[in-house]
N, C-alpha and C positions, 0 to 999 in steps of 0.2 A: 977854778972847777968849773965842769964840763953844761953847757944849760940847755936839758934834753925837751923844753919847755919848746924851747928858738927853738929845734934840730925837726921835733916835731909840726911845727908850726911850717918849716918853710920846706917841709917835704910835702906837708897838703898845700902846702899855696905851687909849688912845682905840677906835683899832680896833676889838682885844678886846674892849673891852667893848658896840659900835656891834653886832659880829658878835652879840654873845651880847646884848642887847637886840630883837635883829634876829629872832633864832632862835626868842627864848621868844613873842612878839608871831605866829609866825608859826606858832605852836606852836598859840596861843591860838586864832587865827584859821582855825585847820584844825580846833579843836574845836568849835569855834561852828557852825564853813561842817558840821561831822557830824550835832553834835544838829541843825538844820536842818533838815537831807537828810532826817533816821528822824521828826520833826516830818512832815511832806508826805507822807513816805511813810503814815506812819499815817495822817495823814486824809485820804488816795485809800484806802487798806483801810477803814476808816469809812464813810467813802465809797459805796464799795462793794459793803459788807456788810448797806447801806442801802437800793441799791439793790437787793443780791437780796429780801432783805424784801419789798421793798413788790412785789417780782415776783410774790412767795410770793404778798402774798394778795391782789393783783390776778388771779393766777390761780383762785384761788381760791374769788374772786367771781363771777369766770366761772366756774366750773366752779357755783358753789352761791349761788346767789343769797343777800340776806344774810346772805353769810357776815362783814358789815364793818358794823359795826354806828354807829362814830362817825364824826357827819356832818361833819367836815372830810376825816377819807379817803374819804367818799363822794367826795364834792364832785373828788375830785381823778381819782378812779375814772371819776367824768361821764366829767370835761376831756380825760383818755387814752383812753375810747371817740370823742368826737367827735374831736377828733388824730387818731383812727385808720380814720372814717370819710373824715373829708378828705383825709389821705392816699390813700385805699383811688380816692378820685372823683378825684385828680389823678395815681392811675398807670397809668390807663385808657389 
């Protein structure tokens, strides 16, 4: 004879175990998603701060020539100045 109670118990255990596995995995994915958001936000904040630093250095060089002594930074300053001149010409 077929044991319906055993089948019901087995199905219940399977569902409970599956639900626990899904819940655990969902928690892991949520934690990983939160970590990735934090990483993204930190990278964005660092980029903004680097931009602010660059802007401050650029303004210092504009105000006082010779502030920038690094050749790579001087080359970037020249590129910005050239791009600004092109922009000004296009906006006329």
